[in-house]
C-alpha positions in Angstrom: 130.9 85.4 117.0 131.3 87.1 113.7 128.6 86.9 111.1 129.6 84.1 108.6 129.1 85.4 105.1 129.2 83.7 101.7 129.2 85.4 98.3 127.5 84.4 95.1 129.3 86.3 92.3 132.7 87.9 93.2 133.3 90.2 90.2 132.5 93.9 89.8 130.5 95.3 92.7 131.2 92.3 94.9 134.8 93.5 95.3 133.6 96.7 97.0 131.6 94.7 99.5 134.4 92.2 100.1 136.8 95.0 100.9 134.3 96.6 103.4 133.5 93.3 105.1 137.2 92.5 105.7 137.4 95.7 107.7 134.4 94.9 110.0 135.2 93.0 113.1 131.7 91.4 113.3 131.9 89.9 109.8 133.8 86.9 108.4 134.0 86.0 104.7 133.5 82.3 105.0 133.1 81.1 101.4 132.8 82.4 97.9 131.1 81.2 94.7 131.4 82.3 91.0 130.5 80.5 87.8 133.9 81.4 86.6 135.9 78.9 88.7 139.2 80.7 88.3 137.7 83.9 89.6 136.2 82.1 92.6 139.6 80.5 93.3 141.4 83.8 93.1 139.1 85.5 95.5 138.9 82.5 97.8 142.7 82.5 98.0 142.8 86.2 98.8 140.3 85.8 101.6 141.6 82.4 102.8 138.3 80.7 102.4 136.8 77.9 100.2 135.8 78.6 96.7 132.9 77.1 94.7 131.4 77.3 91.2 128.0 76.1 92.5 126.0 78.0 95.0 124.0 74.9 95.9 127.2 73.1 96.9 128.4 76.1 98.9 125.1 76.4 100.8 125.1 72.6 101.5 128.8 72.4 102.6 129.4 75.6 104.5 128.0 76.9 107.8 126.8 80.4 106.8 124.6 83.1 108.4 124.2 85.3 105.4 125.0 85.6 101.7 125.7 88.4 99.3 124.2 87.9 95.8 126.2 90.0 93.4 125.3 88.5 90.0 124.0 90.2 86.8 120.2 90.8 86.6 119.6 88.0 84.0 120.9 85.4 86.5 118.6 86.3 89.4 116.3 83.8 91.1 117.9 80.4 91.7 120.6 81.7 94.2 118.2 83.8 96.2 115.6 81.1 96.4 118.2 78.5 97.4 119.6 80.8 100.1 116.1 81.4 101.5 115.5 77.7 101.6 118.7 77.3 103.7 117.5 80.1 106.0 120.2 82.5 105.1 119.9 86.3 105.4 120.4 87.9 102.0 122.1 91.0 100.7 120.9 91.4 97.1 122.3 93.8 94.6 119.9 95.9 92.5 117.8 95.4 90.4 116.2 92.4 92.0 115.3 90.8 88.7 114.5 91.6 85.1 110.8 90.9 85.3 108.1 91.0 88.0 107.3 87.3 87.9 110.9 86.4 88.9 111.0 89.1 91.5 107.8 88.0 93.1 108.9 84.4 93.0 112.0 85.4 95.0 109.8 87.6 97.3 107.5 84.6 98.0 110.5 82.4 98.9 112.1 84.9 101.3 108.8 85.8 103.0 107.9 82.1 103.4 111.2 81.5 105.2 111.0 84.9 106.9 114.7 85.6 106.1 116.1 89.1 106.5 116.8 90.7 103.1 118.6 94.0 102.3 118.7 95.3 98.7 121.7 97.4 97.6 120.0 100.8 97.0 123.0 102.7 98.5 121.4 106.2 98.5 119.2 105.1 101.4 122.2 104.4 103.6 124.1 107.7 103.1 124.1 109.9 106.2 123.6 112.9 103.9 120.4 111.5 102.5 119.1 110.7 106.0 119.8 114.4 106.9 117.8 115.4 103.8 114.9 113.2 104.8 114.9 114.7 108.3 114.8 118.2 106.8 111.8 117.2 104.5 109.8 115.5 107.2 106.3 116.9 107.4 106.7 119.1 104.3 104.6 118.7 101.1 106.8 117.6 98.2 105.7 119.1 94.9 108.2 117.8 92.4 111.4 115.7 92.1 113.8 116.0 89.2 116.4 113.3 88.7 119.1 112.4 86.3 121.6 109.7 85.5 124.0 110.9 82.8 127.0 108.8 82.0 128.9 106.9 79.3 128.2 103.2 78.7 129.8 100.7 81.2 132.3 98.3 79.8 130.6 95.1 80.8 129.4 93.3 77.6 126.3 91.9 79.3 125.2 95.5 80.3 124.7 96.6 76.8 122.3 93.7 76.0 118.7 94.4 77.1 117.9 90.7 77.7 120.8 90.5 80.2 120.7 93.9 82.0 117.2 95.3 81.3 118.7 98.5 79.9 119.8 101.7 81.6 116.5 102.4 83.4 116.2 99.0 84.9 119.9 98.4 85.8 121.4 101.9 86.5 118.9 104.7 86.7 117.0 102.4 89.1 119.1 104.2 91.8 117.5 107.5 91.0 114.0 106.0 90.7 114.4 104.4 94.1 115.7 107.6 95.6 112.7 109.5 94.2 110.4 106.9 95.8 112.3 107.1 99.1 111.4 110.8 99.3 108.1 111.1 97.5 106.5 107.8 98.1 104.8 105.2 95.9 104.3 105.9 92.1 100.9 105.9 90.6 101.5 106.4 86.9 104.5 106.3 84.5 105.0 107.8 81.0 108.3 107.6 79.1 110.1 108.1 75.9 113.4 106.6 74.9 115.7 106.0 72.0 119.0 104.6 70.8 120.7 107.7 69.4 124.2 108.1 70.5 126.1 104.8 71.2 126.8 103.2 67.8 130.4 101.9 68.4 129.7 99.1 71.0 129.2 95.7 69.5 125.9 94.1 70.5 124.4 97.1 72.1 120.7 97.0 71.8 119.5 99.2 74.7 118.2 102.7 74.5 120.8 105.3 75.4 118.5 108.3 76.0 115.3 108.4 78.0 112.9 110.7 79.9 110.4 109.4 82.4 107.5 111.3 83.8 106.1 110.1 87.2 103.0 110.9 89.2 103.1 109.9 92.8 100.2 108.7 94.9 100.8 111.8 97.0 100.1 114.1 94.0 103.8 115.0 93.5 105.2 114.8 90.0 108.7 113.7 88.9 110.9 113.6 85.9 114.0 111.5 85.4 116.4 111.9 82.5 119.0 109.3 81.6 121.7 108.7 79.1 124.5 106.3 78.7 125.7 108.1 75.7 127.7 110.9 77.3 131.4 111.3 76.7 133.6 109.7 79.4 134.7 113.0 80.7 131.2 114.0 81.7 129.0 112.0 84.1 126.6 113.1 86.8 123.7 111.6 88.8 121.4 113.1 91.4 118.0 114.2 92.5 116.5 117.6 93.3 113.4 117.8 95.6 111.2 120.8 95.6 109.2 120.9 98.8 107.1 123.5 100.6 109.6 126.2 101.7 112.7 124.0 100.9 114.8 122.7 98.0 117.0 119.6 98.5 119.7 118.6 96.1 121.1 115.1 96.3 124.5 115.4 94.6 124.9 111.8 93.6 126.6 109.9 96.4 129.0 112.8 97.2 126.8 115.2 99.2 123.6 117.1 99.7 122.6 120.8 99.5 119.6 121.9 101.6 118.4 125.4 100.5 116.4 127.0 103.3 114.9 130.4 102.9 117.9 132.7 103.1 120.3 129.9 104.1 122.3 127.2 102.3 123.4 124.0 104.2 126.0 121.8 102.5 126.8 118.3 103.6 129.5 116.0 102.4 129.5 112.3 102.9 132.3 110.5 104.8 135.4 109.3 103.1 134.4 105.7 103.5 133.3 103.6 100.5 129.8 104.6 99.5 128.8 101.0 100.2 130.3 100.9 103.7 127.2 102.1 105.6 124.9 99.6 103.9 127.3 96.8 104.6 127.6 97.8 108.2 123.9 98.0 108.6 123.3 94.6 107.0 125.9 92.8 109.1 124.6 94.5 112.3 121.0 93.5 111.4 122.0 89.9 110.9 124.0 89.9 114.1 121.3 91.4 116.3 118.1 90.4 114.4 117.1 94.1 114.3 115.4 94.5 111.0 114.8 98.2 111.5 118.4 98.6 110.3 117.4 97.5 106.8 116.3 100.6 104.8 115.7 98.8 101.5 113.6 95.6 101.9 113.0 93.2 99.1 109.3 94.0 98.9 110.1 97.7 98.5 112.8 97.0 95.9 110.2 95.1 93.9 108.1 98.4 93.8 111.1 100.2 92.3 111.5 97.5 89.7 107.9 97.8 88.8 108.3 101.5 88.1 111.3 101.0 85.7 109.5 98.1 83.9 106.5 100.3 83.6 108.7 103.0 81.9 109.8 100.4 79.4 106.2 99.4 78.8 105.3 103.0 78.2 108.1 103.4 75.7 106.9 100.4 73.8 103.2 101.3 73.9 103.4 105.1 73.7 100.9 105.3 76.5 100.7 106.1 80.2 101.1 103.0 82.5 99.3 102.7 85.8 101.2 101.0 88.6 99.0 98.3 90.0 
């Protein structure tokens, strides 16, 4: 029987997941929920399933196996905790919260109920990234250089720090997580940031340029540069890993270059949606109970959140922050 899936939040990124799931024979979109009732009705009609404006009502009325939580960061907590209470597997978009207290409250709830949780750090699911990990296995990593350079998204909530957490917490978190995926846990964080470039967007109070220096528990160092003040015609994201006898370039979500001594290996990802692999892995994990298919657990995602929040703390204090 197909995995019965509900959605909490059906705008933005949810549309990508909905499209992928309709193409998977072992997944069935069973119900959807959105606080904007008209949006929920529109998506429910498109997928021929019930639509709700209350996640509690959806969880109580519908027979579900899993739920996707695709809501903005400021709304995190109640839906995930309620889903865990109902014993539902969770796919949670990043970041998992805006503060560690909320993240750990959710973590306690999902661990108490022992529910399967996958967090949407898509880099971990790309076949090109897995090939890069294999190439780096057993090699000492010295340095990682990451960047997320783009123009500001159009969503009004994104430009408000109290709602999105800012670029580091909501967007560059992908690069921070990828750095952690290769180089391991972070020990210290130092950062500088400013609001320099984006003056034309009403209500924008987030920094639009930042630079973060990381030291990893392994002894490796890292630097991540971000801006949401680029012109629309220029945007790039990625990570370069300098390892013993090897350099790996993660070219955003499009591909990987592996530079061996005297040889260049170039890999391109498949033509599927960049989210297809993580959706397939999540549904398969729910279907079979095989949690090894999950590459981004909730507990690990909380560690990534802690790094980005530490960067914000360092900006505010002007001091190095130790990750506890």
